[in-house]
A tleap script that builds the chain and sets N, CA, C and O, in Angstrom:
source leaprc.protein.ff14SB
mol = sequence {
  NMET ARG ASP PRO ASN ARG LEU ASP ASN PHE
  TYR THR GLU LEU CYS GLN ILE HIE LYS GLU
  TYR PHE PRO ASP TRP ARG PHE GLY GLN LEU
  CYS SER ASN PHE PHE GLY TRP LEU ALA SER
  ALA LYS GLN THR ASP LEU PHE PHE PRO GLU
  GLU SER ARG MET LEU GLU TYR LEU HIE GLU
  TYR CYS GLU GLY ASN VAL SER PRO TRP LYS
  LYS GLY ASN CLYS
}
set mol.1.N position { 31.359 -25.210 8.391 }
set mol.1.CA position { 29.476 -25.661 8.238 }
set mol.1.C position { 28.940 -24.552 8.362 }
set mol.1.O position { 29.292 -23.683 9.160 }
set mol.2.N position { 27.680 -24.462 7.267 }
set mol.2.CA position { 27.120 -23.422 7.209 }
set mol.2.C position { 25.863 -23.341 8.070 }
set mol.2.O position { 25.151 -24.266 8.462 }
set mol.3.N position { 25.739 -21.888 8.298 }
set mol.3.CA position { 24.779 -21.678 9.108 }
set mol.3.C position { 23.123 -22.409 9.453 }
set mol.3.O position { 22.237 -21.856 8.801 }
set mol.4.N position { 22.774 -23.236 10.121 }
set mol.4.CA position { 21.295 -23.710 9.694 }
set mol.4.C position { 20.340 -22.524 9.404 }
set mol.4.O position { 19.471 -22.499 8.533 }
set mol.5.N position { 20.656 -21.538 10.294 }
set mol.5.CA position { 19.420 -20.506 10.558 }
set mol.5.C position { 18.906 -20.059 9.229 }
set mol.5.O position { 17.735 -19.721 9.061 }
set mol.6.N position { 19.989 -20.068 8.106 }
set mol.6.CA position { 20.279 -19.751 6.780 }
set mol.6.C position { 18.764 -20.113 6.108 }
set mol.6.O position { 18.169 -19.363 5.334 }
set mol.7.N position { 18.319 -21.313 6.533 }
set mol.7.CA position { 17.445 -22.042 5.986 }
set mol.7.C position { 15.796 -21.365 6.625 }
set mol.7.O position { 14.789 -21.723 6.013 }
set mol.8.N position { 15.694 -20.760 7.396 }
set mol.8.CA position { 14.558 -20.116 7.861 }
set mol.8.C position { 13.941 -18.897 6.904 }
set mol.8.O position { 12.748 -18.802 6.612 }
set mol.9.N position { 15.102 -17.888 6.429 }
set mol.9.CA position { 14.442 -17.314 5.332 }
set mol.9.C position { 14.344 -17.686 4.061 }
set mol.9.O position { 13.583 -17.069 3.316 }
set mol.10.N position { 15.278 -19.015 3.489 }
set mol.10.CA position { 15.049 -19.582 2.504 }
set mol.10.C position { 13.470 -20.185 2.122 }
set mol.10.O position { 12.770 -19.925 1.143 }
set mol.11.N position { 13.220 -21.022 3.204 }
set mol.11.CA position { 11.916 -21.445 2.902 }
set mol.11.C position { 10.619 -20.489 3.372 }
set mol.11.O position { 9.559 -20.659 2.769 }
set mol.12.N position { 10.689 -19.485 4.441 }
set mol.12.CA position { 9.820 -18.716 4.293 }
set mol.12.C position { 9.679 -17.574 2.890 }
set mol.12.O position { 8.706 -16.849 2.684 }
set mol.13.N position { 10.560 -17.635 2.289 }
set mol.13.CA position { 10.612 -16.923 0.914 }
set mol.13.C position { 9.881 -17.850 -0.286 }
set mol.13.O position { 8.921 -17.561 -1.000 }
set mol.14.N position { 10.627 -18.970 -0.240 }
set mol.14.CA position { 10.021 -20.499 -1.196 }
set mol.14.C position { 8.205 -20.390 -0.891 }
set mol.14.O position { 7.423 -20.378 -1.842 }
set mol.15.N position { 7.820 -20.332 0.286 }
set mol.15.CA position { 6.413 -20.610 0.469 }
set mol.15.C position { 5.656 -19.346 -0.207 }
set mol.15.O position { 4.723 -19.557 -0.982 }
set mol.16.N position { 6.081 -18.004 0.104 }
set mol.16.CA position { 5.578 -16.968 0.013 }
set mol.16.C position { 5.763 -16.951 -1.865 }
set mol.16.O position { 4.806 -16.446 -2.451 }
set mol.17.N position { 6.582 -17.319 -2.486 }
set mol.17.CA position { 6.952 -17.384 -3.803 }
set mol.17.C position { 5.634 -18.418 -4.217 }
set mol.17.O position { 4.763 -18.145 -5.042 }
set mol.18.N position { 5.731 -19.561 -3.483 }
set mol.18.CA position { 4.670 -20.648 -3.952 }
set mol.18.C position { 3.260 -20.173 -3.994 }
set mol.18.O position { 2.496 -20.538 -4.888 }
set mol.19.N position { 2.912 -19.382 -3.060 }
set mol.19.CA position { 1.642 -18.800 -2.770 }
set mol.19.C position { 1.503 -17.793 -3.925 }
set mol.19.O position { 0.714 -17.923 -4.860 }
set mol.20.N position { 2.297 -16.853 -3.763 }
set mol.20.CA position { 1.809 -15.928 -4.614 }
set mol.20.C position { 1.726 -16.121 -6.457 }
set mol.20.O position { 0.953 -15.610 -7.268 }
set mol.21.N position { 2.875 -17.075 -6.641 }
set mol.21.CA position { 3.116 -17.043 -8.338 }
set mol.21.C position { 2.399 -18.446 -8.907 }
set mol.21.O position { 2.105 -18.593 -10.093 }
set mol.22.N position { 2.157 -19.489 -7.831 }
set mol.22.CA position { 1.957 -20.975 -8.504 }
set mol.22.C position { 0.927 -21.724 -7.265 }
set mol.22.O position { 1.175 -22.883 -6.934 }
set mol.23.N position { -0.136 -21.030 -6.676 }
set mol.23.CA position { -0.683 -21.691 -5.473 }
set mol.23.C position { -1.575 -22.689 -5.993 }
set mol.23.O position { -2.231 -23.385 -5.219 }
set mol.24.N position { -1.658 -22.820 -7.260 }
set mol.24.CA position { -2.628 -24.244 -7.997 }
set mol.24.C position { -1.420 -25.797 -8.119 }
set mol.24.O position { -1.640 -27.008 -8.150 }
set mol.25.N position { -0.375 -25.114 -8.152 }
set mol.25.CA position { 0.781 -26.329 -8.250 }
set mol.25.C position { 0.833 -27.193 -7.255 }
set mol.25.O position { 0.323 -26.851 -6.188 }
set mol.26.N position { 1.394 -28.375 -7.359 }
set mol.26.CA position { 1.938 -28.639 -6.152 }
set mol.26.C position { 2.994 -28.798 -6.173 }
set mol.26.O position { 3.664 -28.752 -7.205 }
set mol.27.N position { 3.525 -29.075 -4.816 }
set mol.27.CA position { 5.397 -28.703 -4.365 }
set mol.27.C position { 6.142 -29.545 -5.375 }
set mol.27.O position { 7.295 -29.293 -5.726 }
set mol.28.N position { 5.254 -30.797 -5.931 }
set mol.28.CA position { 6.234 -31.323 -6.874 }
set mol.28.C position { 6.373 -30.657 -8.393 }
set mol.28.O position { 7.328 -30.558 -9.163 }
set mol.29.N position { 5.208 -30.313 -8.456 }
set mol.29.CA position { 5.036 -29.235 -9.658 }
set mol.29.C position { 5.930 -28.284 -9.939 }
set mol.29.O position { 6.554 -28.161 -10.993 }
set mol.30.N position { 6.007 -27.382 -8.662 }
set mol.30.CA position { 6.687 -26.519 -8.661 }
set mol.30.C position { 8.276 -26.770 -8.980 }
set mol.30.O position { 8.894 -26.287 -9.929 }
set mol.31.N position { 8.733 -27.541 -8.078 }
set mol.31.CA position { 10.140 -28.250 -8.288 }
set mol.31.C position { 10.499 -28.751 -9.478 }
set mol.31.O position { 11.706 -28.595 -9.663 }
set mol.32.N position { 9.876 -29.361 -10.477 }
set mol.32.CA position { 9.952 -30.245 -11.271 }
set mol.32.C position { 10.242 -28.987 -12.445 }
set mol.32.O position { 11.290 -28.921 -13.087 }
set mol.33.N position { 9.295 -28.185 -12.560 }
set mol.33.CA position { 9.169 -26.763 -13.545 }
set mol.33.C position { 9.849 -26.201 -13.355 }
set mol.33.O position { 10.309 -25.647 -14.353 }
set mol.34.N position { 10.615 -25.778 -11.792 }
set mol.34.CA position { 11.465 -24.887 -11.495 }
set mol.34.C position { 12.891 -25.553 -12.064 }
set mol.34.O position { 13.582 -24.768 -12.713 }
set mol.35.N position { 13.335 -26.709 -11.921 }
set mol.35.CA position { 14.769 -27.436 -12.191 }
set mol.35.C position { 14.518 -27.223 -13.316 }
set mol.35.O position { 14.853 -26.076 -13.614 }
set mol.36.N position { 13.942 -27.939 -14.384 }
set mol.36.CA position { 13.662 -28.081 -15.504 }
set mol.36.C position { 14.394 -26.674 -16.263 }
set mol.36.O position { 15.259 -26.725 -17.138 }
set mol.37.N position { 13.810 -25.467 -15.689 }
set mol.37.CA position { 14.079 -24.403 -16.335 }
set mol.37.C position { 15.555 -23.882 -16.035 }
set mol.37.O position { 16.314 -23.210 -16.732 }
set mol.38.N position { 15.710 -24.453 -14.681 }
set mol.38.CA position { 17.159 -24.007 -14.296 }
set mol.38.C position { 18.276 -24.792 -15.137 }
set mol.38.O position { 19.415 -24.385 -15.368 }
set mol.39.N position { 17.796 -25.814 -15.480 }
set mol.39.CA position { 19.105 -26.656 -15.950 }
set mol.39.C position { 18.797 -26.380 -17.626 }
set mol.39.O position { 19.882 -26.494 -18.196 }
set mol.40.N position { 17.722 -26.061 -18.609 }
set mol.40.CA position { 17.858 -25.523 -19.764 }
set mol.40.C position { 17.780 -24.179 -19.690 }
set mol.40.O position { 18.662 -23.904 -20.504 }
set mol.41.N position { 17.274 -22.890 -19.221 }
set mol.41.CA position { 17.585 -21.784 -19.526 }
set mol.41.C position { 18.869 -21.178 -18.859 }
set mol.41.O position { 19.301 -20.162 -19.404 }
set mol.42.N position { 19.585 -21.674 -17.698 }
set mol.42.CA position { 20.409 -21.240 -16.883 }
set mol.42.C position { 21.804 -21.834 -16.803 }
set mol.42.O position { 22.847 -21.283 -16.451 }
set mol.43.N position { 21.563 -23.255 -17.265 }
set mol.43.CA position { 22.746 -24.151 -17.740 }
set mol.43.C position { 23.541 -24.229 -16.257 }
set mol.43.O position { 24.753 -24.085 -16.096 }
set mol.44.N position { 22.669 -24.458 -15.356 }
set mol.44.CA position { 22.885 -24.906 -13.874 }
set mol.44.C position { 22.505 -25.924 -13.371 }
set mol.44.O position { 21.328 -26.284 -13.380 }
set mol.45.N position { 23.560 -26.625 -12.787 }
set mol.45.CA position { 23.137 -27.965 -12.017 }
set mol.45.C position { 22.522 -27.356 -10.418 }
set mol.45.O position { 23.239 -26.796 -9.588 }
set mol.46.N position { 21.251 -27.588 -10.278 }
set mol.46.CA position { 20.966 -27.663 -9.162 }
set mol.46.C position { 21.606 -27.976 -7.666 }
set mol.46.O position { 21.071 -27.531 -6.651 }
set mol.47.N position { 23.046 -28.948 -7.627 }
set mol.47.CA position { 23.027 -29.442 -6.517 }
set mol.47.C position { 24.143 -27.961 -6.161 }
set mol.47.O position { 24.274 -27.711 -4.963 }
set mol.48.N position { 24.822 -27.133 -7.061 }
set mol.48.CA position { 25.597 -26.078 -6.600 }
set mol.48.C position { 25.160 -24.786 -5.903 }
set mol.48.O position { 25.578 -24.398 -4.812 }
set mol.49.N position { 24.299 -24.199 -6.652 }
set mol.49.CA position { 23.417 -22.944 -6.198 }
set mol.49.C position { 23.559 -22.657 -4.491 }
set mol.49.O position { 23.111 -23.550 -3.772 }
set mol.50.N position { 24.093 -21.590 -3.903 }
set mol.50.CA position { 23.522 -21.587 -2.462 }
set mol.50.C position { 22.375 -21.149 -1.974 }
set mol.50.O position { 22.049 -20.209 -2.699 }
set mol.51.N position { 21.393 -21.342 -0.952 }
set mol.51.CA position { 20.044 -20.812 -1.126 }
set mol.51.C position { 19.869 -19.297 -1.515 }
set mol.51.O position { 18.774 -19.079 -2.034 }
set mol.52.N position { 20.668 -18.228 -1.391 }
set mol.52.CA position { 20.483 -17.051 -2.016 }
set mol.52.C position { 20.823 -16.758 -3.180 }
set mol.52.O position { 20.492 -15.661 -3.631 }
set mol.53.N position { 21.523 -17.610 -3.905 }
set mol.53.CA position { 21.449 -17.774 -5.278 }
set mol.53.C position { 20.232 -18.473 -5.851 }
set mol.53.O position { 19.709 -18.048 -6.881 }
set mol.54.N position { 19.777 -19.518 -5.218 }
set mol.54.CA position { 18.749 -19.889 -5.671 }
set mol.54.C position { 17.533 -19.360 -5.478 }
set mol.54.O position { 16.512 -19.728 -6.060 }
set mol.55.N position { 17.600 -18.620 -4.785 }
set mol.55.CA position { 16.314 -17.477 -4.468 }
set mol.55.C position { 16.270 -16.310 -5.686 }
set mol.55.O position { 15.248 -15.710 -6.020 }
set mol.56.N position { 17.266 -16.171 -6.123 }
set mol.56.CA position { 17.516 -15.247 -7.319 }
set mol.56.C position { 17.191 -15.699 -8.388 }
set mol.56.O position { 16.788 -14.846 -9.179 }
set mol.57.N position { 17.207 -16.979 -8.832 }
set mol.57.CA position { 16.790 -17.869 -9.776 }
set mol.57.C position { 15.539 -17.907 -9.810 }
set mol.57.O position { 14.998 -17.566 -10.862 }
set mol.58.N position { 14.558 -18.409 -8.460 }
set mol.58.CA position { 13.206 -18.323 -8.068 }
set mol.58.C position { 12.651 -17.177 -8.738 }
set mol.58.O position { 11.746 -17.306 -9.563 }
set mol.59.N position { 13.126 -16.105 -8.441 }
set mol.59.CA position { 12.516 -14.835 -8.707 }
set mol.59.C position { 12.585 -14.721 -9.964 }
set mol.59.O position { 11.600 -14.346 -10.600 }
set mol.60.N position { 13.635 -14.990 -10.500 }
set mol.60.CA position { 13.966 -14.434 -12.264 }
set mol.60.C position { 13.128 -15.697 -12.786 }
set mol.60.O position { 13.162 -15.661 -14.016 }
set mol.61.N position { 12.326 -16.895 -12.298 }
set mol.61.CA position { 11.994 -17.977 -13.238 }
set mol.61.C position { 10.305 -17.368 -12.867 }
set mol.61.O position { 9.338 -17.716 -13.544 }
set mol.62.N position { 10.237 -16.730 -12.069 }
set mol.62.CA position { 8.824 -16.497 -11.787 }
set mol.62.C position { 8.492 -15.067 -12.661 }
set mol.62.O position { 7.376 -14.759 -13.080 }
set mol.63.N position { 9.420 -14.477 -12.784 }
set mol.63.CA position { 9.370 -13.108 -13.514 }
set mol.63.C position { 8.969 -13.325 -15.028 }
set mol.63.O position { 8.416 -12.532 -15.790 }
set mol.64.N position { 9.405 -14.630 -15.257 }
set mol.64.CA position { 9.534 -15.041 -16.791 }
set mol.64.C position { 8.402 -15.733 -16.954 }
set mol.64.O position { 8.384 -16.228 -18.081 }
set mol.65.N position { 7.224 -16.045 -16.177 }
set mol.65.CA position { 6.067 -17.184 -16.342 }
set mol.65.C position { 5.147 -15.803 -16.208 }
set mol.65.O position { 5.438 -14.740 -15.658 }
set mol.66.N position { 4.085 -16.146 -16.818 }
set mol.66.CA position { 2.929 -15.297 -16.198 }
set mol.66.C position { 1.860 -16.436 -15.922 }
set mol.66.O position { 1.518 -17.453 -16.525 }
set mol.67.N position { 1.500 -15.838 -14.788 }
set mol.67.CA position { 0.855 -16.309 -13.654 }
set mol.67.C position { -0.304 -15.497 -12.998 }
set mol.67.O position { -0.281 -14.484 -12.298 }
set mol.68.N position { -1.169 -16.158 -13.387 }
set mol.68.CA position { -2.948 -15.411 -13.103 }
set mol.68.C position { -3.162 -15.276 -12.304 }
set mol.68.O position { -4.312 -14.851 -12.198 }
set mol.69.N position { -2.480 -15.436 -11.116 }
set mol.69.CA position { -2.666 -15.076 -9.480 }
set mol.69.C position { -1.712 -13.886 -9.371 }
set mol.69.O position { -2.097 -13.352 -8.331 }
set mol.70.N position { -0.659 -13.134 -9.853 }
set mol.70.CA position { 0.193 -12.283 -9.934 }
set mol.70.C position { -0.360 -11.216 -10.441 }
set mol.70.O position { -1.039 -11.204 -11.467 }
set mol.71.N position { -0.092 -10.257 -9.736 }
set mol.71.CA position { -0.567 -8.728 -10.363 }
set mol.71.C position { -1.744 -8.649 -10.407 }
set mol.71.O position { -2.188 -7.941 -11.311 }
set mol.72.N position { -2.552 -9.199 -9.646 }
set mol.72.CA position { -4.095 -9.261 -9.555 }
set mol.72.C position { -4.851 -9.883 -10.413 }
set mol.72.O position { -6.060 -9.884 -10.185 }
set mol.73.N position { -4.379 -10.516 -11.518 }
set mol.73.CA position { -4.787 -11.468 -12.608 }
set mol.73.C position { -5.726 -12.883 -11.951 }
set mol.73.O position { -5.562 -14.056 -12.288 }
set mol.74.N position { -6.286 -12.588 -11.382 }
set mol.74.CA position { -7.412 -13.610 -10.755 }
set mol.74.C position { -8.619 -13.848 -11.444 }
set mol.74.O position { -9.459 -14.613 -10.971 }
savepdb mol mol.pdb
quit
């Protein structure tokens, strides 16, 4: 069985990503847009990556999207 404590870091980092890159998006928008990118750009089924890999994908997704909130672009 996986250690359930791994989820604490995952959700903390997911929350930071959401606030930093996509604060105006609702959670469903973030999931839908990210999962669509994951399927098309990375050819990856969201069912299989471990949380640590999913965070790597999330960071890659964020860097590939221009966010007006990131890097002082408000």
